[in-house]
C-alpha positions as CSV (number, residue, x, y, z in Angstrom):
1,M,37.8,-121.8,-62.1
2,E,36.2,-122.6,-65.4
3,Q,35.0,-119.6,-67.3
4,S,31.8,-119.7,-69.3
5,P,32.3,-119.2,-73.0
6,Q,31.8,-115.7,-74.3
7,T,29.0,-115.2,-76.8
8,P,30.4,-113.2,-79.7
9,R,28.7,-109.9,-80.3
10,T,26.8,-109.7,-83.5
11,P,25.4,-106.7,-85.3
12,E,21.7,-105.9,-84.8
13,A,19.5,-108.1,-86.8
14,R,18.2,-106.5,-89.9
15,P,15.4,-107.6,-92.2
16,A,16.6,-110.0,-94.8
17,G,15.0,-107.8,-97.5
18,D,16.5,-104.5,-96.3
19,E,17.0,-102.6,-99.5
20,S,19.5,-100.2,-98.0
21,Q,22.2,-102.8,-97.1
22,G,25.4,-103.5,-99.0
23,L,28.0,-101.4,-100.7
24,F,25.7,-100.9,-103.8
25,P,22.1,-100.5,-102.4
26,W,20.6,-100.0,-105.9
27,R,17.0,-100.6,-104.7
28,F,17.2,-97.9,-102.1
29,M,18.9,-95.5,-104.5
30,A,16.2,-96.3,-107.1
31,R,13.6,-95.1,-104.5
32,S,15.1,-91.6,-104.9
33,L,13.6,-91.6,-108.4
34,A,10.1,-91.3,-106.9
35,P,10.6,-87.8,-105.4
36,A,12.7,-86.8,-108.4
37,F,9.7,-87.3,-110.7
38,R,7.2,-85.5,-108.6
39,L,5.7,-82.6,-110.4
40,R,6.6,-80.1,-107.7
41,V,10.3,-81.3,-107.7
42,L,10.5,-81.1,-111.5
43,L,9.0,-77.5,-111.3
44,L,11.6,-76.6,-108.7
45,A,14.4,-78.1,-110.8
46,A,13.2,-76.3,-114.0
47,V,13.1,-72.9,-112.2
48,G,16.5,-73.6,-110.6
49,V,18.1,-74.6,-113.9
50,T,16.6,-71.6,-115.8
51,V,17.6,-69.0,-113.2
52,G,21.0,-70.7,-112.6
53,A,21.7,-70.5,-116.3
54,V,21.0,-66.7,-116.3
55,L,23.4,-66.3,-113.3
56,V,26.1,-68.1,-115.2
57,T,25.6,-66.8,-118.7
58,P,24.1,-63.5,-120.0
59,P,20.4,-63.6,-120.7
60,S,21.3,-63.4,-124.4
61,G,21.9,-67.1,-124.2
62,L,18.1,-67.5,-124.3
63,V,17.5,-65.6,-127.6
64,P,17.2,-67.4,-130.9
65,G,20.3,-67.9,-133.0
66,P,20.5,-67.4,-136.7
67,A,18.5,-69.7,-138.9
68,S,20.4,-72.3,-140.9
69,S,18.1,-74.1,-143.2
70,G,15.7,-74.6,-140.4
71,V,18.3,-76.7,-138.4
72,H,18.7,-74.4,-135.4
73,L,15.7,-72.7,-133.9
74,V,17.4,-71.5,-130.7
75,S,20.7,-71.6,-128.8
76,W,20.8,-74.6,-126.6
77,G,22.1,-72.4,-123.7
78,G,25.9,-71.9,-123.3
79,A,25.8,-73.0,-119.7
80,F,24.8,-76.6,-120.6
81,E,26.4,-77.0,-124.0
82,G,28.4,-80.2,-124.2
83,V,27.4,-81.5,-120.8
84,L,27.4,-85.3,-120.5
85,L,24.1,-86.4,-119.2
86,T,25.0,-87.8,-115.7
87,P,24.6,-86.5,-112.2
88,L,28.4,-86.3,-112.1
89,A,28.3,-83.9,-115.0
90,Y,25.6,-81.8,-113.3
91,W,27.8,-81.6,-110.1
92,R,30.8,-80.7,-112.2
93,W,28.9,-78.0,-114.0
94,L,27.6,-76.5,-110.7
95,T,30.9,-76.5,-108.9
96,G,32.8,-75.5,-112.0
97,A,30.5,-72.6,-112.6
98,I,31.0,-71.3,-109.1
99,A,34.7,-71.6,-109.3
100,G,34.9,-70.1,-112.8
101,L,32.8,-67.1,-111.8
102,T,35.0,-66.6,-108.7
103,L,38.4,-67.0,-110.3
104,A,37.8,-65.5,-113.7
105,P,40.4,-62.8,-114.4
106,D,37.8,-60.5,-115.9
107,G,35.1,-61.4,-113.4
108,G,35.9,-59.0,-110.6
109,I,33.4,-58.2,-107.9
110,L,30.5,-58.9,-110.3
111,G,31.8,-62.4,-110.9
112,V,32.1,-63.1,-107.2
113,A,28.6,-61.7,-106.6
114,R,27.2,-64.0,-109.3
115,A,29.0,-67.0,-107.8
116,V,27.5,-66.2,-104.3
117,G,24.1,-65.7,-106.0
118,L,24.4,-69.1,-107.6
119,V,25.3,-70.7,-104.3
120,V,22.4,-69.0,-102.5
121,W,20.0,-69.8,-105.3
122,W,20.8,-73.5,-105.5
123,S,20.9,-73.8,-101.7
124,L,17.3,-72.5,-101.7
125,V,16.0,-74.6,-104.6
126,G,18.1,-77.7,-103.8
127,G,17.1,-77.4,-100.2
128,A,13.5,-77.5,-101.1
129,I,14.0,-80.6,-103.3
130,S,15.9,-82.2,-100.4
131,Q,13.0,-81.5,-98.0
132,I,10.6,-83.4,-100.3
133,A,13.1,-86.2,-101.0
134,A,13.8,-86.7,-97.3
135,A,10.2,-87.1,-96.5
136,D,9.7,-89.5,-99.4
137,L,12.7,-91.7,-98.5
138,T,11.7,-91.9,-94.8
139,H,8.0,-92.8,-95.6
140,R,6.5,-89.5,-94.5
141,P,4.1,-87.2,-96.4
142,P,6.2,-84.9,-98.5
143,A,5.7,-81.1,-98.1
144,A,3.9,-79.1,-100.7
145,L,5.8,-76.9,-103.1
146,F,5.6,-73.6,-101.2
147,A,5.9,-75.3,-97.8
148,A,9.2,-76.9,-99.0
149,M,10.5,-73.6,-100.3
150,A,9.6,-71.9,-97.0
151,A,11.3,-74.6,-95.0
152,S,14.4,-74.3,-97.2
153,A,14.4,-70.5,-96.8
154,R,14.4,-70.9,-93.0
155,Q,17.5,-73.1,-93.3
156,L,19.3,-71.0,-95.9
157,L,21.9,-69.7,-93.4
158,T,22.6,-73.2,-92.2
159,R,23.3,-74.3,-95.8
160,C,25.2,-71.2,-97.0
161,L,27.3,-70.2,-94.0
162,P,29.5,-73.4,-94.1
163,L,30.2,-72.8,-97.8
164,L,31.1,-69.2,-97.3
165,A,33.2,-70.0,-94.2
166,V,35.2,-72.7,-95.9
167,G,35.6,-70.5,-99.0
168,L,37.0,-67.6,-96.8
169,A,39.3,-70.1,-95.1
170,V,40.6,-71.3,-98.4
171,A,41.1,-67.7,-99.6
172,A,43.1,-66.9,-96.4
173,L,45.3,-69.9,-97.0
174,M,46.0,-68.7,-100.5
175,I,47.0,-65.2,-99.5
176,P,50.6,-66.1,-98.4
177,L,51.2,-67.6,-101.9
178,W,49.9,-64.4,-103.5
179,L,52.1,-62.2,-101.3
180,H,55.0,-64.5,-102.1
181,G,54.5,-63.9,-105.8
182,L,54.6,-60.2,-105.2
183,A,57.8,-60.5,-103.1
184,M,59.5,-62.5,-105.8
185,R,59.1,-59.5,-108.2
186,V,61.3,-57.4,-105.9
187,P,65.0,-58.1,-106.8
188,V,66.2,-57.7,-103.3
189,L,63.7,-60.3,-101.9
190,G,63.9,-62.7,-104.8
191,V,66.4,-65.2,-103.3
192,L,64.8,-65.1,-99.9
193,S,61.4,-65.6,-101.3
194,A,62.5,-68.6,-103.3
195,L,64.0,-70.2,-100.2
196,L,60.7,-69.8,-98.3
197,L,58.5,-70.9,-101.1
198,P,57.6,-74.3,-99.5
199,I,55.8,-72.5,-96.7
200,P,53.1,-70.8,-98.8
201,L,52.9,-73.8,-101.1
202,A,52.1,-76.0,-98.0
203,L,49.4,-73.6,-96.9
204,A,48.0,-73.5,-100.4
205,A,48.0,-77.3,-100.5
206,V,45.9,-77.3,-97.3
207,G,43.5,-74.9,-98.9
208,A,43.2,-77.1,-102.0
209,V,42.4,-80.1,-99.9
210,L,39.7,-78.2,-98.1
211,L,38.3,-77.0,-101.4
212,V,38.2,-80.6,-102.8
213,L,36.5,-81.9,-99.7
214,L,34.0,-79.1,-99.9
215,A,33.2,-79.8,-103.5
216,V,32.9,-83.5,-102.8
217,N,30.4,-83.2,-99.9
218,W,28.6,-80.0,-100.9
219,L,25.4,-81.8,-101.9
220,I,25.6,-84.0,-98.7
221,L,26.0,-80.8,-96.7
222,M,22.9,-79.4,-98.4
223,A,21.0,-82.6,-97.6
224,C,21.8,-82.5,-93.9
225,P,19.3,-79.8,-92.8
226,A,16.6,-81.6,-94.6
227,V,17.0,-84.6,-92.3
228,E,18.3,-83.1,-89.1
229,Q,17.2,-80.1,-87.0
230,T,20.7,-78.7,-86.9
231,D,22.8,-75.6,-87.1
232,A,25.6,-74.6,-89.6
233,F,28.5,-76.0,-87.4
234,D,26.8,-79.3,-86.8
235,A,25.9,-79.7,-90.5
236,T,29.5,-79.0,-91.5
237,S,31.0,-81.4,-89.0
238,R,28.5,-84.1,-90.0
239,A,29.1,-83.7,-93.7
240,F,32.9,-83.7,-93.4
241,A,32.9,-86.6,-90.9
242,Y,30.7,-88.8,-93.0
243,V,32.8,-88.2,-96.1
244,T,36.1,-88.8,-94.4
245,Q,35.1,-91.7,-92.2
246,R,33.4,-93.9,-94.9
247,P,35.2,-93.0,-98.2
248,V,34.8,-96.6,-99.6
249,R,31.1,-96.6,-98.7
250,L,30.7,-93.1,-100.2
251,L,32.3,-94.3,-103.5
252,G,30.0,-97.3,-103.7
253,Y,26.9,-95.2,-103.1
254,L,28.0,-92.7,-105.7
255,L,28.6,-95.4,-108.3
256,T,25.2,-96.8,-107.5
257,A,23.6,-93.4,-108.0
258,L,25.3,-93.1,-111.4
259,F,24.1,-96.6,-112.3
260,V,20.5,-95.8,-111.4
261,A,20.7,-92.5,-113.3
262,A,21.8,-94.1,-116.6
263,P,18.3,-95.2,-117.8
264,I,16.7,-91.8,-117.0
265,S,19.6,-90.0,-118.6
266,L,19.1,-91.9,-121.8
267,A,15.3,-91.5,-121.7
268,S,15.3,-87.8,-121.0
269,S,17.9,-87.2,-123.7
270,A,15.8,-89.2,-126.2
271,V,12.7,-87.2,-125.3
272,A,14.5,-83.9,-125.6
273,Q,15.9,-84.9,-129.0
274,A,12.5,-86.0,-130.2
275,L,10.8,-82.8,-128.9
276,S,13.5,-80.7,-130.5
277,W,13.0,-82.5,-133.9
278,V,9.2,-82.0,-133.7
279,A,9.6,-78.4,-132.8
280,L,12.0,-77.7,-135.6
281,E,9.7,-79.3,-138.1
282,C,6.5,-77.6,-136.9
283,L,7.8,-74.1,-136.0
284,P,9.1,-71.6,-138.5
285,A,12.8,-70.9,-138.8
286,V,14.0,-67.8,-137.0
287,T,15.6,-64.9,-138.9
288,T,18.7,-63.1,-137.9
289,D,16.5,-60.3,-136.6
290,P,14.2,-62.1,-134.1
291,T,10.8,-60.7,-133.1
292,P,9.4,-60.7,-129.6
293,A,7.4,-63.7,-130.5
294,D,10.6,-65.5,-131.6
295,R,12.3,-64.6,-128.4
296,L,9.4,-65.9,-126.3
297,A,9.3,-69.1,-128.4
298,A,13.0,-69.5,-127.9
299,F,12.7,-69.2,-124.2
300,W,10.1,-71.9,-123.9
301,F,12.0,-74.2,-126.3
302,T,15.2,-73.8,-124.4
303,T,13.5,-74.3,-121.1
304,L,11.2,-77.2,-121.9
305,A,13.2,-79.0,-124.7
306,A,16.9,-78.3,-124.7
307,R,17.3,-78.3,-120.9
308,L,14.9,-81.2,-120.2
309,P,17.7,-83.7,-119.5
310,V,19.4,-81.3,-117.2
311,I,16.2,-80.5,-115.3
312,V,15.5,-84.2,-114.8
313,L,19.1,-84.9,-113.6
314,A,19.1,-81.9,-111.3
315,A,15.9,-83.2,-109.6
316,Y,17.4,-86.7,-109.3
317,T,20.8,-85.5,-108.1
318,W,19.4,-83.6,-105.2
319,S,17.2,-86.5,-104.3
320,A,20.0,-89.0,-104.6
321,A,22.2,-86.7,-102.3
322,V,19.6,-87.2,-99.6
323,A,19.7,-90.9,-100.1
324,V,23.5,-91.0,-99.8
325,Y,23.3,-88.8,-96.7
326,L,20.8,-91.2,-95.1
327,L,23.0,-94.2,-95.9
328,L,26.2,-92.5,-94.6
329,R,24.4,-91.5,-91.4
330,R,23.3,-95.1,-90.9
331,D,26.9,-96.3,-91.4
332,V,28.5,-93.8,-89.1
333,D,25.9,-93.1,-86.4
334,G,23.8,-96.3,-86.5
335,V,20.6,-94.4,-87.3
336,Q,18.3,-96.3,-89.6
337,V,17.6,-94.7,-93.0
338,D,13.8,-94.4,-92.3
339,E,14.3,-92.3,-89.2
340,L,14.3,-88.5,-89.2
341,D,15.9,-86.6,-86.3
342,P,13.3,-86.6,-83.5
343,R,13.9,-82.8,-83.0
344,A,12.7,-82.1,-86.5
């Protein structure tokens, strides 16, 4: 009996000009610049960067430094000194600051508390930016400033619980290695401890892998509640699944985000340098004994001039994270990038 030829299955037809297609969807990623340059987003980023810097470094980082022939008006802020102006550097600063505060030998409970505060703070501010960016990227009216903050506050546990849970799991996996180190200091247990060393090392390696995965998909995990009406468990499973199932796509999208960020990095850095030069020429040099007026001027100079590139890149990074999440969700679940969760 003659069989009819089978028609090959083809993917769903997409518009020829779909800007979200391909491994390097630069046009769709460039759309994330629109929410990043909204005034409300820049205000959120400015507040986030300023308070975040205080959590990482003592408030003394905002006071004027000694005058040196009028060259230095203020400290540029130790938290951002030497940062390369890319979203990757912002992500490295954020994750590095949290890890540094947690693991610092002299940090103690205060260091852990500051690290948790930094996580909660950026989950709140970054979540608000993500709310606005998600609406913009899906062609919906973006929320107002306080409405976005209120929505982010309602989702704060959804964003923070996965980070704290994975952090506690990593700490638990590191405990055997710490106990092993104590046992090796006991002469009677030294040889036995050395023989059993591969076991705590393997557990610590699992913890390190979880920590790396968490650092990689943290921003994507933050973007998930802005798009989906979800809980902490679902947000965690989605973020880890998207990162592990489409690693090549993720790499392509991240490279595209860095490419799109290059012009704004250069422009914001140039504006900051020009603003700094004008301020140094117009404002008086600060003495070694600054007055309250000097301190207030230093605060505004540090916030509006020295940290301008970081503020712009923080706004863009959180917006780009939403764009990457929408693209990965499209690749894994087949949901178009202009569709929000119907339960939202």
